[in-house]
C-alpha positions as CSV (number, residue, x, y, z in Angstrom):
1,M,1.4,30.0,-32.0
2,K,-2.0,29.5,-30.4
3,A,-0.9,26.0,-29.3
4,L,2.2,27.4,-27.6
5,I,0.1,30.0,-25.8
6,R,-2.4,27.4,-24.7
7,G,0.4,25.1,-23.6
8,A,1.9,27.9,-21.4
9,A,-1.5,28.6,-19.9
10,I,-2.0,24.9,-19.1
11,E,1.5,24.7,-17.5
12,K,0.8,27.8,-15.4
13,E,-2.5,26.2,-14.2
14,L,-0.8,22.9,-13.4
15,N,1.9,24.7,-11.4
16,R,-0.9,26.6,-9.5
17,F,-2.7,23.3,-8.9
18,K,0.5,21.8,-7.4
19,A,1.3,24.8,-5.3
20,D,-2.2,25.0,-3.9
21,G,-2.3,21.3,-3.1
22,L,1.1,21.4,-1.3
23,A,0.0,24.5,0.6
24,A,-3.2,22.9,1.7
25,I,-1.5,19.9,3.1
26,D,1.2,22.0,4.8
27,A,-1.5,24.3,6.3
28,L,-3.3,21.2,7.7
29,L,-0.2,20.2,9.5
30,N,0.4,23.6,11.0
31,D,-3.1,24.9,11.7
32,G,-4.8,22.1,13.4
33,R,-2.8,22.0,16.7
34,A,-5.5,23.8,18.6
35,M,-8.3,21.4,17.6
36,P,-9.6,18.7,19.9
37,E,-7.7,15.5,19.3
38,N,-10.6,13.6,17.6
39,E,-11.0,16.5,15.1
40,R,-7.3,16.8,14.5
41,I,-7.1,13.0,13.7
42,A,-10.0,13.3,11.3
43,S,-8.4,16.3,9.7
44,L,-5.1,14.6,9.3
45,V,-6.7,11.5,7.8
46,R,-8.6,13.7,5.2
47,G,-5.3,15.4,4.5
48,F,-3.6,12.1,4.0
49,E,-6.4,11.0,1.6
50,F,-6.0,14.2,-0.4
51,G,-2.2,13.7,-0.4
52,A,-2.6,10.2,-1.7
53,K,-4.8,11.4,-4.6
54,L,-2.5,14.3,-5.3
55,R,0.6,12.0,-5.3
56,A,-1.0,9.6,-7.7
57,T,-2.0,12.4,-10.1
58,L,1.3,14.1,-10.0
59,Y,3.3,10.9,-10.6
60,D,1.0,8.8,-12.7
61,E,-0.6,11.5,-14.9
62,L,2.0,14.3,-14.9
63,L,5.3,12.4,-14.3
64,D,6.3,15.2,-11.9
65,T,8.7,13.4,-9.6
66,D,9.8,16.6,-7.8
67,A,6.3,17.5,-6.7
68,T,5.5,13.9,-5.9
69,T,8.5,13.8,-3.6
70,K,7.2,16.9,-1.8
71,V,3.8,15.4,-1.4
72,V,5.2,12.2,0.0
73,G,7.3,14.3,2.5
74,L,4.1,15.9,3.7
75,M,2.3,12.6,3.9
76,N,5.2,11.3,6.0
77,K,4.7,14.3,8.4
78,I,1.0,13.5,8.6
79,A,1.8,9.9,9.5
80,E,4.4,11.0,12.1
81,T,1.9,13.4,13.6
82,L,-0.7,10.6,13.8
83,D,1.9,8.4,15.5
84,N,2.0,10.9,18.3
85,I,-1.7,11.3,19.0
86,G,-4.8,9.2,19.7
87,S,-4.5,5.6,18.6
88,G,-1.7,6.6,16.2
89,R,-1.3,5.8,12.5
90,V,-4.0,3.1,12.8
91,A,-6.5,6.0,12.1
92,L,-5.5,5.5,8.5
93,A,-7.3,2.1,8.5
94,T,-10.5,4.0,7.6
95,L,-9.0,4.6,4.2
96,L,-8.6,0.9,3.4
97,D,-12.2,0.9,2.2
98,H,-11.8,4.1,0.1
99,A,-13.2,4.0,-3.5
100,N,-9.9,5.3,-4.8
101,A,-7.3,2.5,-5.3
102,A,-4.4,4.9,-4.8
103,V,-5.7,5.9,-1.4
104,R,-6.3,2.3,-0.3
105,A,-2.8,1.3,-1.4
106,T,-1.1,4.2,0.1
107,A,-2.9,3.9,3.5
108,G,-2.0,0.1,3.4
109,A,1.7,0.9,2.7
110,Y,1.9,3.4,5.6
111,L,0.2,1.0,8.0
112,L,2.4,-2.0,7.0
113,S,5.5,0.2,7.3
114,K,4.9,0.1,11.0
115,E,3.6,-3.5,11.0
116,L,0.1,-2.3,12.0
117,I,-3.0,-4.4,11.4
118,P,-1.5,-6.6,8.7
119,E,-4.5,-8.9,9.1
120,R,-6.6,-6.1,7.7
121,V,-4.2,-4.5,5.3
122,V,-2.8,-7.6,3.5
123,P,-6.2,-8.9,2.2
124,V,-7.0,-5.4,0.9
125,L,-3.7,-5.2,-1.0
126,R,-4.0,-8.8,-2.3
127,E,-7.5,-8.0,-3.7
128,M,-6.1,-5.0,-5.4
129,M,-3.3,-7.1,-7.0
130,K,-5.9,-9.7,-8.2
131,K,-7.8,-6.9,-10.0
132,I,-4.7,-5.5,-11.5
133,R,-3.6,-8.9,-12.8
134,A,-7.1,-9.7,-14.1
135,A,-7.1,-6.4,-16.0
136,A,-3.7,-6.9,-17.6
137,P,-3.9,-7.9,-21.2
138,D,-1.9,-11.1,-20.8
139,G,-3.5,-12.0,-17.4
140,N,-0.5,-11.0,-15.3
141,D,1.1,-7.8,-14.0
142,G,4.6,-8.2,-15.2
């Protein structure tokens, strides 16, 4: 019985975590319009970074495809917003050096989807693939 009660409490906390994360990204999209452009861009990039981490956790750790889809939708809105201000989506290039592999890979994918700075993105993604292959037990990723 204690295990069921504890399981329900964990599920409740995970649902709160998801809701808070989604609300934070949504608020970022809606609340930053009055900011100076450079601050808005920096805020959107931080939101994208958070979204990439949240997406990875929701999908990789919790297998929550519904919440993952919602996060990706919000990240798409962030990218579209960036496309319309400053130098555009290229602002995500700062995330290519991020310590978190999910953030690097996601930023790279969003940049390549618009064929932006492939000379910078492709080497980052290739290096990540090399590390994945080297870490695989049989020496390859498949």
